ROLUM-834494 format. One line per 2 residues: number of its first residue (from 1); for each residue x, y, z of N, C-alpha, C. Coordinates in Angstrom, 1 decimal. Each point is the difference from the previous one (the first is absolute). Example, Ala and Ser with C-alpha at 12.3 -4.5 7.8 and 13.67 -1.06 7.14 Angstrom:
// ROLUM-834494
1) 13.2/-5.7/7.8/-0.9/1.2/0.0/0.9/1.2/0.0 | -0.4/1.1/-0.7/0.9/1.1/0.0/-0.8/1.1/0.8
***
This chain:
// ROLUM-834494
1) 27.3/-62.3/22.0/-0.4/1.3/0.5/1.0/1.0/-0.4 | 1.3/-0.3/0.1/1.0/0.9/-0.4/0.0/0.3/-1.5
3) -0.3/-1.0/-0.8/-0.1/0.1/-1.4/-1.1/1.0/-0.4 | -1.2/-0.2/0.7/-1.1/0.8/-0.3/0.3/1.5/0.3
5) 0.7/0.2/1.2/0.3/1.3/0.4/0.9/0.7/-1.1 | 1.0/-0.8/-0.5/0.9/0.5/-1.0/-0.8/0.4/-1.3
7) -1.0/-0.8/-0.4/-0.7/0.3/-1.2/-0.8/1.3/0.2 | -0.7/0.1/1.2/-0.8/1.2/0.3/0.9/1.3/0.0
9) 1.2/-0.2/0.5/0.9/1.1/0.1/0.4/0.4/-1.4 | 0.3/-1.0/-0.9/0.4/0.3/-1.3/-1.1/0.6/-0.8
11) -1.2/-0.5/0.1/-1.2/0.6/-0.7/-0.2/1.5/0.4 | 0.1/0.2/1.4/-0.2/1.4/0.5/1.1/0.9/-0.6
13) 1.2/-0.5/-0.1/1.1/0.8/-0.5/-0.2/0.3/-1.4 | -0.5/-1.0/-0.8/-0.2/0.2/-1.5/-1.1/1.1/-0.2
15) -1.1/-0.1/0.8/-1.1/0.9/-0.1/0.4/1.4/0.3 | 0.8/0.1/1.1/0.5/1.3/0.4/0.9/0.7/-1.0
17) 0.8/-0.9/-0.6/0.9/0.5/-1.0/-0.7/0.4/-1.3 | -1.1/-0.7/-0.3/-0.8/0.3/-1.2/-0.7/1.3/0.2
19) -0.7/0.1/1.2/-0.7/1.2/0.3/0.8/1.3/0.1 | 1.3/-0.2/0.4/0.8/1.2/0.1/0.5/0.5/-1.4
21) -0.2/-0.9/-1.0/0.4/0.4/-1.3/-1.1/0.8/-0.7 | -1.3/-0.1/0.5/-1.1/0.6/-0.6/-0.2/1.4/0.6
23) -0.5/0.9/-0.9/-0.3/1.4/0.5/-1.1/0.6/-0.8 | -0.4/1.2/0.3/-1.1/0.6/-0.7/0.3/0.3/-1.5
25) 1.3/0.1/-0.3/0.3/0.2/-1.4/-0.2/-1.2/-0.8 | -0.3/-1.2/0.6/-0.2/-1.2/-0.8/-1.5/-0.2/-0.4
27) -0.9/0.9/0.6/-1.4/-0.1/-0.4/-0.2/0.5/-1.4 | -0.7/-0.7/-0.9/-0.2/0.5/-1.3/-0.6/1.4/-0.1
29) 0.5/0.8/-0.9/-0.4/1.4/-0.1/-1.5/0.1/-0.2 | -0.6/-0.9/-0.9/-1.4/0.1/-0.3/-0.8/-0.3/1.2
31) 0.5/-0.8/0.9/-0.8/-0.3/1.3/0.0/1.2/0.9 | 1.2/0.6/0.1/0.1/1.2/0.8/-1.0/1.1/-0.5
33) 0.0/0.2/-1.3/-0.8/1.0/-0.6/-1.5/-0.3/0.2 | -0.4/-1.2/0.0/-1.4/-0.4/0.3/-0.4/0.3/1.4
35) 0.9/-0.2/0.9/-0.2/0.3/1.4/-0.1/1.5/0.2 | 0.9/0.8/-0.6/0.0/1.4/0.1/-1.2/0.7/-0.5
37) -0.7/-0.7/-1.0/-1.1/0.6/-0.7/-1.2/0.1/1.0 | 0.0/-0.7/1.1/-1.0/0.0/1.0/0.2/1.1/1.1
39) 1.1/0.7/-0.1/0.4/0.9/1.0/-0.3/1.5/-0.4 | 0.0/0.9/1.0/-0.1/1.4/-0.3/1.3/0.6/-0.6
41) 0.0/1.0/-0.8/1.2/0.6/-0.6/1.1/0.3/1.0 | -0.3/0.6/1.2/1.1/0.3/0.9/0.7/-1.3/0.5
43) -0.8/-1.1/0.2/0.5/-1.3/0.4/0.9/-0.6/-1.1 | -0.4/0.2/-1.2/0.8/-0.6/-1.1/1.3/0.7/-0.1
45) 0.0/1.3/0.2/1.3/0.8/-0.1/0.9/-0.4/1.1 | -0.6/-0.3/1.2/0.9/-0.4/1.2/0.6/-1.3/-0.3
47) -0.8/-1.0/-0.5/0.6/-1.3/-0.3/1.0/0.0/-1.1 | -0.1/1.0/-0.9/0.9/0.0/-1.2/1.4/0.3/0.5
49) 0.2/0.4/1.2/1.3/0.3/0.5/0.7/-1.2/0.6 | -0.7/-1.2/0.0/0.6/-1.2/0.6/1.2/-0.5/-0.8
51) -0.1/-0.2/-1.3/1.1/-0.4/-0.8/-0.4/0.2/-1.5 | 0.9/-0.4/-0.8/-0.2/0.2/-1.5/-1.2/-0.7/-0.5
53) -0.3/-1.2/0.5/-1.1/-0.7/-0.5/-1.3/0.7/0.3 | -0.1/0.5/1.2/-1.3/0.7/0.4/-0.1/1.4/-0.8
55) 1.2/0.6/-0.1/0.0/1.3/-0.8/-0.5/-0.2/-1.4 | 0.5/-1.1/-0.6/-0.3/-0.2/-1.4/-1.5/-0.4/-0.1
57) -0.5/-0.8/0.9/-1.3/-0.5/0.0/-1.0/1.2/0.2 | 0.4/0.9/0.8/-0.9/1.2/0.4/-0.2/0.9/-1.2
59) 0.7/-0.2/-1.1/-0.2/0.8/-1.2/-0.9/-0.6/-1.1 | -0.5/-1.2/0.3/-0.9/-0.7/-0.9/-1.2/0.9/-0.4
61) -0.3/0.1/-1.2/-1.1/0.9/-0.5/-1.3/-0.4/0.6 | -0.3/-1.3/0.1/-1.3/-0.5/0.4/-0.3/0.4/1.4
63) 1.0/0.2/0.9/-0.2/0.5/1.3/-0.6/1.4/0.0 | 0.6/0.9/-0.8/-0.4/1.4/0.1/-1.2/0.3/-0.8
65) -0.3/-0.8/-1.0/-1.2/0.2/-0.8/-1.2/-0.2/0.9 | 0.1/-0.9/1.0/-1.1/-0.2/0.9/-0.1/1.1/1.0
67) 1.0/0.8/0.2/0.0/1.1/1.0/-0.4/1.3/-0.7 | 0.1/0.1/-1.3/-0.3/1.3/-0.7/-1.5/0.1/-0.3
69) -0.4/1.3/-0.2/-1.4/0.2/-0.5/-0.3/-0.7/-1.3 | -1.2/-0.3/-0.3/-0.4/-0.7/-1.2/0.4/0.8/-1.3
71) 0.0/1.3/0.1/0.3/0.9/-1.1/1.3/0.6/0.1 | 1.0/-0.7/0.6/1.3/0.7/0.3/0.7/0.4/-1.3
73) -0.2/-0.7/-1.1/0.6/0.4/-1.2/-0.4/1.4/-0.4 | -1.2/0.3/0.2/-0.5/1.4/-0.3/0.7/1.0/0.9
75) 0.0/-0.3/1.3/0.5/0.9/1.0/1.5/0.2/-0.3 | 0.7/-1.0/-0.3/1.5/0.1/-0.3/0.2/0.7/-1.3
77) -0.8/-0.3/-1.0/0.3/0.5/-1.3/-0.4/1.4/-0.2 | -1.2/0.4/0.5/-0.6/1.3/-0.3/0.5/1.1/1.0
79) 0.3/-0.5/1.2/0.3/1.0/1.1/1.3/-0.1/0.6 | 0.8/-1.0/-0.3/1.2/-0.3/0.7/1.2/0.0/-0.8
81) 0.2/-1.0/-0.9/1.2/-0.2/-0.7/-0.3/-0.4/-1.5 | 0.8/0.5/-0.9/-0.2/-0.4/-1.4/0.8/-1.3/-0.3
83) 1.0/-0.3/0.9/0.8/-1.2/-0.3/-0.5/-1.2/0.9 | -1.3/-0.1/0.2/-0.5/-1.1/0.8/0.4/-1.4/-0.5
85) 0.1/-0.1/-1.3/0.4/-1.3/-0.5/1.4/-0.5/0.4 | 0.8/1.0/0.5/1.4/-0.3/0.4/0.0/-0.4/1.5
87) -1.1/0.2/0.7/-0.1/-0.2/1.4/-0.7/-1.3/0.3 | 0.5/-0.7/1.0/-0.7/-1.2/0.5/-1.1/0.4/0.9
89) -0.9/-0.9/0.3/-1.2/0.4/0.8/0.3/0.4/1.4 | 1.1/-0.5/0.5/0.5/0.4/1.4/0.3/1.5/0.0
91) 0.8/0.4/-1.1/0.4/1.4/0.0/-1.2/0.9/-0.3 | -1.0/-0.4/-0.8/-1.2/0.7/-0.2/-0.8/0.2/1.3
93) -0.1/-1.1/0.8/-0.7/0.1/1.2/0.7/1.0/1.0 | 1.3/0.0/0.0/0.8/0.9/0.9/-0.2/1.4/-0.4
95) -0.1/0.3/-1.3/-0.2/1.4/-0.5/-1.4/0.5/0.3 | -0.9/-0.9/-0.2/-1.4/0.4/0.2/-0.4/0.2/1.5
97) 0.8/-0.6/0.9/-0.2/0.2/1.4/0.5/1.4/0.5 | 0.8/0.6/-0.9/0.3/1.4/0.4/-1.0/0.9/-0.7
99) -0.3/1.2/0.6/-1.0/0.9/-0.5/0.4/0.4/-1.4 | -0.9/-0.1/-1.0/0.2/0.5/-1.3/-0.9/1.2/-0.3
101) 0.7/1.1/-0.2/-0.7/1.3/-0.2/-0.6/0.1/-1.5 | -1.1/0.6/-0.1/-0.5/0.4/-1.3/-0.9/1.2/0.1
103) -0.5/0.5/-1.1/-0.8/1.2/-0.1/0.8/1.2/0.6 | 1.2/0.2/-0.5/0.9/1.1/0.4/0.4/-0.1/1.5
105) 0.0/-1.2/0.5/0.4/-0.2/1.4/-1.1/0.3/1.0 | -1.2/0.2/-0.5/-1.2/0.3/0.9/-0.7/-1.3/0.5
107) 0.4/-1.1/-0.6/-0.6/-1.3/0.3/1.1/-1.1/0.1 | -0.3/-1.0/0.8/1.0/-1.1/0.2/-0.8/-1.3/0.1
109) 0.6/-1.1/-0.5/-0.5/-1.3/0.2/1.1/-0.9/0.4 | -0.4/-1.1/0.8/1.0/-0.9/0.4/-0.7/-1.4/0.3
111) 0.8/-1.0/0.0/-0.5/-1.4/0.3/0.4/-0.3/1.4 | -1.0/-0.4/0.8/0.3/-0.4/1.4/0.8/-1.3/0.0
113) 1.2/0.0/0.6/0.8/-1.1/-0.1/-0.5/-1.3/0.8 | -0.9/0.2/0.9/-0.6/-1.1/0.7/-1.2/-0.6/-0.7
115) -0.8/0.8/-0.6/-1.2/-0.5/-0.6/0.0/0.0/-1.5 | 0.9/0.8/-0.6/0.0/0.1/-1.5/-1.1/0.9/-0.5
117) -0.7/0.6/0.9/-1.1/1.0/-0.4/0.6/1.3/-0.5 | -0.8/0.7/-0.9/0.4/1.3/-0.5/-0.7/1.1/0.7
119) 0.8/0.9/0.5/-0.5/1.2/0.7/0.4/1.3/-0.8 | -0.9/1.0/0.0/0.2/1.2/-0.7/-0.3/1.2/1.0
121) 0.9/1.0/0.0/-0.1/1.1/0.8/0.0/1.3/-0.9 | -1.0/0.9/0.3/-0.2/1.2/-0.8/0.2/1.2/0.9
123) 1.0/0.9/-0.3/0.3/1.1/0.8/-1.1/1.1/-0.1 | 0.0/1.0/0.9/-1.0/1.0/0.0/0.2/1.0/-1.2
125) 1.2/0.0/-0.6/0.3/0.9/-1.1/-1.0/-0.1/-1.2 | -0.3/-1.2/-0.6/-0.8/-0.1/-1.1/-1.5/0.1/0.3
127) -0.4/0.1/1.3/-1.4/0.1/0.3/-0.6/1.4/-0.3 | -1.2/0.0/-0.4/-0.7/1.3/-0.2/-0.6/0.4/1.3
129) 0.5/1.1/0.5/-0.4/0.5/1.3/-0.5/1.4/-0.1 | -1.3/0.2/0.4/-0.6/1.3/-0.2/0.7/1.0/0.9
131) 0.5/1.1/-0.6/0.7/1.1/0.8/1.5/-0.3/0.1 | 0.6/-1.0/-0.6/1.4/-0.3/0.2/0.9/1.1/-0.4
133) -0.4/0.8/-1.0/0.9/1.0/-0.5/-0.1/1.3/0.8 | -0.8/0.1/1.0/-0.1/1.1/0.9/0.7/-0.3/1.4
135) 1.1/0.6/0.2/0.8/-0.3/1.2/-0.7/0.4/1.3 | -1.1/0.7/0.0/-0.8/0.3/1.2/-0.7/-1.3/0.4
137) -0.2/-0.9/-0.9/-0.8/-1.2/0.4/0.9/-1.3/0.0 | 0.7/-0.3/-1.1/0.8/-1.2/-0.1/1.5/0.3/-0.3
139) 0.8/-0.9/0.4/1.4/0.0/-0.3/0.6/-1.4/-0.2 | 0.9/-0.1/-0.9/0.8/-1.3/-0.1/1.2/0.2/0.9
141) 0.1/-0.7/1.1/1.1/0.2/0.9/1.0/-1.2/0.0 | 1.3/0.3/0.2/1.0/-1.1/0.0/-0.3/-1.0/1.2
143) 0.3/-1.3/-0.3/-0.2/-1.0/1.0/1.1/-1.1/-0.1 | 0.6/-0.4/1.1/0.9/-1.1/0.0/-0.7/-1.3/0.6
145) -1.3/0.1/0.2/-0.8/-1.1/0.5/-0.7/-0.7/-1.1 | 0.0/0.5/-1.2/-0.7/-0.5/-1.2/0.9/-0.8/-1.0
147) -0.7/-0.8/-0.8/0.7/-0.6/-1.1/0.4/1.1/-1.1 | -0.7/1.1/0.1/0.2/1.1/-1.0/0.5/1.2/0.7
149) 0.6/1.0/-0.8/0.7/1.1/0.6/-1.0/1.0/0.8 | -1.2/0.1/-0.4/-0.9/0.9/0.6/-1.4/-0.6/0.4
151) -0.7/0.6/0.9/-1.4/-0.3/0.3/-0.8/1.2/-0.2 | -1.3/-0.1/-0.2/-0.9/1.1/-0.1/-0.6/0.4/1.4
153) 0.1/1.3/0.3/-0.4/0.4/1.3/-1.1/1.1/-0.1 | -1.1/-0.2/0.7/-1.1/0.9/0.0/0.0/0.9/1.3
155) 0.2/1.3/-0.2/-0.1/0.9/1.1/-1.4/0.3/0.4 | -0.8/0.4/-0.9/-1.4/0.3/0.3/-0.8/0.2/-1.3
157) -1.2/-0.5/-0.1/-0.8/0.1/-1.2/-1.5/-0.4/0.4 | -0.9/0.5/-0.8/-1.4/-0.3/0.2/-0.4/-1.3/-0.7
159) 0.6/-0.2/-1.2/-0.5/-1.1/-0.9/1.2/-0.9/-0.2 | 0.0/-1.2/0.5/1.1/-1.0/-0.3/-0.4/-1.0/-1.0
161) 0.8/0.0/-1.1/-0.3/-0.9/-1.1/1.3/-0.4/-0.7 | 0.2/-1.3/0.1/1.2/-0.6/-0.5/-0.3/-1.2/-1.0
163) 0.4/0.0/-1.2/-0.3/-1.0/-1.0/1.3/-0.6/-0.6 | 0.0/-1.2/-0.4/1.2/-0.6/-0.6/-0.5/-1.2/-0.8
165) 0.9/-0.5/-0.9/-0.2/-1.2/-0.7/1.3/-0.7/-0.4 | -0.1/-1.2/-0.4/1.1/-0.8/-0.5/-0.4/-1.1/-0.9
167) 0.8/-0.3/-1.0/-0.3/-1.1/-1.0/1.3/-0.9/0.1 | -0.2/-1.2/0.4/1.1/-0.9/0.3/-0.4/-1.5/-0.3
169) 1.0/-0.8/-0.4/-0.2/-1.4/-0.3/0.2/-0.8/1.3 | -1.1/0.0/0.8/0.1/-0.8/1.3/-0.2/-1.5/-0.3
171) 0.8/-0.9/0.6/-0.3/-1.4/-0.1/-1.4/-0.3/0.5 | -0.6/-1.1/-0.5/-1.4/-0.3/0.4/-0.1/-0.2/1.5
173) -1.1/0.5/0.6/-0.1/-0.2/1.4/-0.9/1.1/0.6 | -0.1/0.1/1.3/-0.7/1.0/0.7/1.0/1.0/0.6
175) -0.4/1.3/-0.1/0.9/1.1/0.4/-0.8/0.9/0.9 | 0.7/0.7/1.0/-0.6/0.9/0.9/0.8/1.4/-0.2
177) -0.8/1.1/-0.1/0.5/1.3/-0.1/-0.1/0.8/1.3 | 1.1/0.6/0.4/0.0/0.8/1.2/0.7/1.3/-0.1
179) -0.5/1.0/0.7/0.7/1.3/0.1/0.8/0.1/1.2 | 1.3/0.4/-0.1/0.9/0.2/1.1/-0.1/1.5/0.4
181) -0.6/0.2/1.2/-0.2/1.4/0.5/0.5/0.2/1.4 | 0.1/1.3/0.4/0.4/0.3/1.4/-0.6/1.4/0.3
183) -0.5/0.1/1.2/-0.4/1.3/0.5/1.2/0.6/0.8 | 0.5/1.2/-0.5/1.2/0.6/0.6/1.2/-0.1/-1.0
185) 1.0/0.8/0.2/1.2/0.0/-0.8/1.3/0.0/0.9 | 1.0/-0.6/-0.5/1.3/0.0/0.8/0.7/1.3/-0.2
187) 0.4/0.6/1.1/0.8/1.2/0.1/1.2/-0.1/1.0 | 0.9/0.9/-0.1/1.1/0.0/1.0/-0.3/1.0/1.1
189) 0.0/-0.4/1.2/-0.3/0.9/1.1/1.1/-0.3/1.1 | 0.8/1.1/0.3/1.0/-0.2/1.0/1.0/-1.1/-0.4
191) 0.3/0.0/-1.3/1.0/-1.0/-0.5/-0.6/-1.4/-0.1 | -1.2/-0.2/0.3/-0.6/-1.4/-0.1/-1.1/0.0/-1.0
193) -0.2/-1.2/-0.6/-1.1/-0.2/-1.0/-1.2/-0.4/0.8 | -1.1/0.8/-0.2/-1.3/-0.2/0.6/-1.1/0.1/-1.0
195) -1.1/-0.6/0.3/-1.1/0.1/-0.9/-0.9/1.2/0.5 | -0.1/1.0/-0.8/-0.9/1.2/0.4/-1.4/-0.3/-0.4
197) -0.9/0.2/0.9/-1.5/-0.1/-0.3/-0.7/1.4/0.1 | 0.8/1.0/-0.1/-0.5/1.4/0.1/-1.1/0.3/-1.0
199) 0.1/-0.6/-1.2/-1.0/0.3/-1.1/-1.1/-1.0/0.0 | 0.0/-1.1/0.8/-1.0/-1.0/-0.1/-1.3/0.4/0.6
201) -1.0/0.0/-0.9/-1.4/0.4/0.5/-1.0/-0.4/-1.1 | -1.2/-0.2/0.5/-1.1/-0.2/-1.0/-0.3/-1.4/-0.4
203) 0.7/-1.0/0.5/-0.2/-1.3/-0.5/-1.0/-0.8/0.8 | -0.5/0.5/1.1/-0.9/-0.8/0.8/-1.5/0.4/-0.3
205) -0.2/0.9/-0.9/-1.4/0.4/-0.3/-0.7/-0.9/-1.0 | 0.7/-0.3/-1.1/-0.5/-0.9/-1.0/1.1/-1.0/-0.4
207) -0.4/-1.2/-0.4/1.0/-1.0/-0.4/0.6/0.4/-1.4 | 1.2/-0.5/-0.3/0.6/0.0/-1.3/-0.6/-1.1/-0.8
209) -0.3/0.3/-1.3/-0.5/-1.0/-0.9/1.0/-0.5/-1.0 | 0.3/-1.3/0.0/1.0/-0.6/-0.9/-0.8/-0.8/-1.1
211) 0.5/0.1/-1.2/-0.6/-0.8/-1.1/1.0/-0.6/-0.9 | -0.4/-1.1/-0.6/0.8/-0.5/-1.1/-0.9/-0.6/-1.1
213) 0.4/0.1/-1.2/-0.8/-0.6/-1.1/1.1/-0.6/-1.0 | -0.4/-1.0/-0.7/0.9/-0.6/-1.0/-0.7/0.0/-1.4
215) 0.9/-0.2/-1.0/-0.5/0.1/-1.4/-1.0/-1.2/-0.3 | 0.0/-1.0/0.9/-0.9/-1.1/-0.2/-1.3/0.1/0.8
217) -0.2/1.2/0.5/-1.3/0.2/0.7/0.0/-0.3/1.5 | 1.1/-0.3/0.6/0.0/-0.3/1.4/0.1/1.4/0.8
219) -0.6/0.0/1.1/0.1/1.3/0.8/-0.1/-0.4/1.5 | 0.5/1.0/0.8/-0.1/-0.2/1.5/0.0/1.4/0.6
221) -0.7/0.1/1.1/-0.1/1.3/0.7/0.2/-0.3/1.5 | 0.8/0.9/0.7/0.3/-0.2/1.4/-0.1/1.4/0.6
223) -0.6/0.1/1.2/-0.1/1.3/0.7/0.7/-0.2/1.4 | 1.0/0.9/0.3/0.7/-0.2/1.2/0.3/1.4/0.6
225) -0.1/0.1/1.4/0.5/1.2/0.6/1.5/-0.1/0.2 | 0.7/1.1/-0.2/1.4/0.1/0.3/0.2/0.5/1.4
227) 0.6/-0.9/0.8/0.1/0.3/1.5/1.4/0.0/0.5 | 0.8/-0.9/-0.4/1.4/-0.2/0.6/0.9/1.1/-0.5
229) 0.7/0.7/0.9/1.0/1.0/-0.4/1.4/-0.6/0.2 | 1.0/0.5/-0.8/1.4/-0.3/0.3/0.5/-1.2/-0.7
231) -0.8/-1.0/-0.4/0.5/-1.2/-0.7/-0.7/-0.2/-1.3 | 0.8/-0.6/-0.9/-0.5/-0.4/-1.3/-0.9/-1.1/0.1
233) -1.2/0.0/-0.7/-0.9/-1.0/0.0/-0.5/-0.4/-1.4 | -0.2/-1.3/-0.2/-0.6/-0.4/-1.3/-1.5/-0.1/0.1
235) -0.7/0.7/-0.8/-1.4/0.0/0.0/-0.5/-0.8/-1.2 | -0.7/-1.1/0.3/-0.5/-0.9/-1.0/-1.1/0.6/-0.8
237) 0.1/0.0/-1.3/-1.1/0.5/-0.9/-0.9/-1.1/-0.4 | 0.6/-1.1/-0.5/-0.8/-1.2/-0.5/0.9/-0.9/-0.8
239) -0.7/-1.0/-0.6/0.7/-1.1/-0.7/-0.5/-0.1/-1.4 | 0.8/-0.4/-0.9/-0.3/-0.3/-1.4/0.6/-1.3/-0.5
241) -0.6/-0.6/-1.0/0.5/-1.3/-0.5/0.6/0.2/-1.4 | 1.1/-0.6/-0.2/0.7/0.0/-1.4/-0.1/-1.4/-0.5
243) -0.6/-0.2/-1.2/-0.2/-1.3/-0.6/1.1/-0.3/-1.1 | 0.4/1.0/-0.7/1.0/-0.1/-1.1/1.3/0.6/0.3
245) 1.0/-0.8/0.2/1.4/0.5/0.4/0.6/0.8/-1.1 | -0.4/-0.2/-1.3/0.7/0.6/-1.1/-0.7/1.3/-0.6
247) -1.1/0.4/0.7/-0.7/1.2/-0.5/0.0/1.0/1.2 | 0.5/1.2/-0.4/0.1/1.1/1.1/-1.4/0.2/0.7
249) 0.0/0.2/1.3/-1.2/0.3/0.7/0.1/1.5/0.4 | -1.1/0.7/-0.3/-0.1/1.4/0.3/-0.8/0.1/1.3
251) 0.6/0.7/1.0/-0.6/0.3/1.3/0.0/1.5/0.3 | -1.2/0.5/0.3/-0.1/1.4/0.4/-0.3/0.0/1.5
253) 0.5/1.0/0.7/-0.3/0.0/1.5/-0.1/1.5/0.4 | -0.6/0.2/1.2/-0.2/1.4/0.5/-0.1/0.0/1.5
255) 0.2/1.2/0.5/-0.2/0.3/1.4/-0.7/1.4/0.1 | -1.1/0.1/0.6/-0.7/1.3/0.0/-0.6/0.2/1.4
257) -0.1/1.3/0.4/-0.8/0.5/1.1/-0.4/1.4/-0.4 | -1.2/0.0/-0.6/-0.5/1.2/-0.6/-1.1/0.8/0.7
259) -0.1/-0.3/1.3/-0.9/0.8/0.8/0.6/1.4/0.3 | -0.7/1.0/-0.6/0.6/1.3/0.1/-0.5/0.8/1.2
261) -0.5/-0.7/1.0/-0.5/0.7/1.2/1.2/0.3/1.0 | 1.2/-0.6/-0.3/1.1/0.2/0.9/1.3/-0.2/-0.8
263) 1.1/0.5/0.5/1.3/-0.2/-0.7/0.7/-1.3/0.6 | 0.9/-0.5/-0.8/0.8/-1.2/0.4/1.5/0.3/-0.2
265) 0.8/-0.5/0.8/1.4/0.2/-0.2/0.9/-1.0/0.8 | 1.3/0.1/-0.3/1.0/-0.8/0.7/0.2/-1.4/-0.6
267) -0.5/-0.3/-1.2/0.1/-1.3/-0.6/1.2/-0.2/-0.9 | 0.7/-1.1/0.2/1.1/-0.4/-0.9/-0.4/-1.2/-0.9
269) 0.2/0.1/-1.3/-0.3/-1.1/-0.9/1.3/-0.5/-0.5 | 0.4/-1.2/0.4/1.3/-0.6/-0.5/-0.2/-0.6/-1.4
271) -0.9/-1.0/0.0/-0.1/-0.8/-1.3/-1.2/-0.8/0.0 | -0.2/-0.7/-1.0/-1.1/-1.0/-0.2/0.7/-1.4/-0.2
273) -0.4/-1.0/0.7/0.6/-1.3/-0.1/-1.0/-1.0/-0.5 | 0.4/-0.8/-1.0/-0.8/-1.1/-0.5/0.8/-1.3/0.2
275) -0.6/-0.9/0.7/0.8/-1.3/0.3/-1.0/-1.2/0.0 | 0.5/-1.2/-0.2/-0.8/-1.2/0.0/-0.8/0.0/1.4
277) -1.3/-0.4/-0.1/-0.8/0.0/1.2/0.5/-1.0/1.0 | 0.6/-1.1/-0.4/0.4/-1.0/1.0/1.2/0.5/0.8
279) 0.7/1.0/-0.4/1.1/0.5/0.8/-0.5/0.8/1.2 | -1.3/0.4/0.0/-0.6/0.7/1.1/-0.8/-0.9/0.9
281) -0.1/-1.2/-0.3/-0.8/-0.9/0.8/0.7/-0.3/1.3
***
C-alpha cells in the first residue's frame, strides 16, 4: 500500500512538473492562427496582446483575407494607397476600417470591422438641390453632428427637389440606401444647444417621395411623412443588388415633395447612406 502511494505521488509530481513547463507560447503558431480566423477582428486584436506567438499569428494573411471585402484590392489600390503591395492584409484591413474620403471630400467609404461590409456616405454638398443658391430658401450650415463639415438646411420653399448619384465598386451583395434627415436645426439659446423647430411646417400635408434607380435597371420608390422633430432619422429608400464586384455600380437617388399648394420648411439634410442590407436586419 505504501509503495503504491509512493508511485502515485511520484506520478502526480511528474505530471504537475510537466504541466508547469507548458504555456500558451508552446502552441504552434499555425494552430493559433487557425483558431483566430474564426473570431471577429476586435477579438483577434485582443488576443494578439497575450504574447509574441499570438501577436505573430494574428498577422497571418489568410485570417484577414477572410475579413476583407471580395474586391478589397480595388478599394485599396484605387481609393486608398498606391503602396498596397508593401502592406500586409492586416494593415489594409485596419486602413479600410477608417473612413476614406473621395470626390473632393464630399463622399466617404469604410469597411465595417465587425462584418467586413462596405458602407458609403454622401454629403449634402454634391447633391443637386433646387433653390440651393438662393439663401432665402436653402443654406449649407456648419454641423458638428455630421461626418461632414456642413448640412443642407431648408428654411422655406414651395418645391422640394433633391437629386444625387454615385458610381462605386461595391462588393457583390444586397445594399440599402437611406436618407439621413431631421426636422429642425441646432442653435444656441441662453448658452445651451437646442434644436429649434421654428421653421418646421408643411410636412404633414403630403408625403415625401424617395426614389432610387441603378444602371442595371433596378428601381425602388418609397413615400413617407416626415413627422419626428429634433432627432436625426434614417429614411429607407429601397434596396439594390450588386452581382459584379469589379464593375462600378451607378446609383441615382432623389427626394421630392413637389405639391405647390403649400410651403415646406425646417428640413436638415445630412447625407445619404448606402450599406449592406444585412447590417440593418
